[in-house]
C-alpha positions in Angstrom: -25.3 25.2 111.0 -28.1 23.0 111.5 -29.8 24.1 114.7 -32.8 21.7 114.4 -30.7 18.7 116.0 -30.9 20.5 119.1 -34.1 20.9 121.2 -35.4 24.2 122.4 -34.6 23.5 125.9 -30.9 22.8 125.2 -30.6 25.8 123.1 -32.3 28.2 125.7 -30.0 26.4 128.3 -27.0 27.0 126.5 -27.9 30.7 125.8 -28.9 31.3 129.6 -25.6 29.8 131.0 -23.1 30.5 128.5 -19.8 29.1 129.3 -21.1 27.4 132.5 -21.8 23.6 131.8 -22.8 20.7 133.4 -19.0 20.1 134.2 -18.7 23.1 136.1 -18.1 22.5 139.8 -18.0 25.8 141.7 -20.8 27.5 143.4 -21.4 30.3 140.8 -23.2 32.8 143.3 -20.4 32.3 145.9 -17.5 32.8 143.4 -19.3 35.9 141.9 -19.3 37.4 145.2 -15.7 36.4 145.8 -14.8 37.8 142.4 -16.6 41.0 142.7 -14.6 41.4 146.3 -11.2 41.1 144.5 -12.0 43.5 142.1 -13.0 45.8 144.6 -9.8 45.4 146.1 -7.9 46.0 142.6 -9.8 49.2 142.2 -9.0 50.5 145.6 -5.4 49.5 144.9 -5.5 51.6 141.7 -6.8 54.3 143.5 -4.3 54.4 146.6 -1.3 53.8 143.5 -3.0 56.7 141.5 -2.8 59.2 144.7 0.5 58.0 145.7 2.0 58.6 142.2 0.3 61.9 142.3 1.8 62.8 145.7 5.4 61.0 145.0 7.7 64.1 144.7 11.3 63.5 145.8 14.6 64.4 144.6 15.8 61.2 146.8 13.6 58.7 145.0 12.8 59.8 141.4 11.8 56.3 140.2 8.8 55.9 142.6 6.5 58.4 140.8 6.5 56.4 137.4 6.4 53.0 139.6 3.4 53.7 141.4 1.6 54.9 138.2 3.0 51.5 136.6 1.5 49.6 139.5 -1.9 51.4 139.5 -2.2 50.8 135.5 -1.7 47.0 136.3 -4.3 46.9 139.2 -6.8 48.7 136.8 -6.0 45.6 134.4 -6.6 43.4 137.0 -9.8 44.8 137.8 -11.0 44.7 134.3 -9.8 40.8 134.1 -11.9 40.0 136.9 -15.0 42.0 135.4 -14.7 40.2 132.2 -14.8 36.5 134.4 -17.4 37.7 136.5 -19.4 38.7 133.2 -18.7 35.4 131.6 -20.0 33.6 134.5 -23.2 35.6 134.2 -22.6 37.7 136.8 -22.5 41.6 137.2 -19.0 43.7 138.0 -20.2 45.7 141.0 -19.7 49.3 139.9 -21.3 51.3 142.8 -18.6 53.2 144.6 -19.9 52.9 148.1 -20.4 49.0 147.6 -16.9 48.3 146.2 -15.4 50.5 149.1 -17.3 47.9 151.4 -16.3 45.0 149.7 -12.6 45.9 149.6 -12.8 46.5 153.1 -14.3 43.3 153.8 -10.8 42.0 152.1 -8.9 44.6 154.7 -8.0 46.7 151.9 -8.8 50.2 151.7 -6.8 53.4 150.1 -4.5 55.2 152.3 -2.3 58.2 152.1 1.0 58.4 153.8 2.7 61.5 154.6 6.3 60.3 153.3 7.3 58.3 150.3 8.6 55.5 152.9 5.0 55.6 154.6 3.6 55.3 151.0 5.7 52.2 149.9 4.6 50.6 153.4 1.0 51.2 152.6 1.6 49.8 149.3 3.5 46.8 150.6 0.7 45.8 153.0 -2.1 46.3 150.9 -0.3 43.9 148.2 0.1 41.5 151.1 -3.4 41.5 152.3 -4.1 41.0 148.3 -2.0 38.0 148.1 -3.9 36.4 151.0 -7.1 37.0 149.6 -6.0 35.5 145.9 -4.3 32.8 147.8 -7.2 31.7 149.7 -9.7 31.8 147.1 -7.5 29.9 144.9 -7.3 27.1 147.3 -10.9 27.2 147.9 -11.7 27.1 144.2 -9.2 24.0 143.7 -10.1 22.5 140.3 -13.9 23.6 140.4 -13.3 26.2 137.8 -9.9 25.8 136.2 -10.2 29.2 134.0 -10.9 31.4 137.1 -8.0 29.3 139.0 -5.5 30.3 136.1 -6.6 33.8 136.0 -6.3 34.3 139.9 -2.8 32.4 139.5 -1.6 34.8 137.1 -2.9 37.9 139.3 -1.3 36.7 142.1 1.9 36.4 140.6 2.1 39.9 139.4 0.9 40.9 142.8 3.5 38.9 144.6 6.3 40.6 142.4 4.9 44.0 143.2 5.3 43.1 147.0 8.9 41.8 146.6 9.6 45.4 144.8 8.3 47.2 147.7 10.1 45.3 150.1 13.4 45.5 148.1 12.8 49.0 147.8 12.1 49.5 151.6 15.1 47.1 152.3 17.3 49.4 150.3 16.3 52.6 151.7 17.0 51.2 155.2 20.4 50.4 154.2 21.1 53.8 152.8 19.8 55.1 156.3 22.1 53.2 158.3 
């Protein structure tokens, strides 16, 4: 490739800005902050599901332990996807645990430990619903200013809505069997 056709400034700008071009319409600083907040909620979710998987011991609901483990793994995948997008936009994924906990709390997400399996499912459902609200709000806010981030958020939102639906269905079925 012959790079002599490009100015030094053009090359420097391309290196500094990476995938962010003149057509990029989002506020990168604000979006990076919000993506780091969402990433923190995913890590808090991972920890909660993981803890629930450790504690889910029941003859009445043997499938919950592997379900909690599977959900934990997906939450961690979401955190990784968000971290990759943060890096692509020139940011740094937050890795300080106290900062992550504070950012997750700003979105109303914190790890909880219920006393019963039903409590755990309820906690997970409420956590997923808070994430749904946060993702939906950022998708609306992003609009068409960053199509790549919007698609990523929509993909994660879809999975999160599926988790919430599964948890709600479990609670409905368990209420029916107790009636």
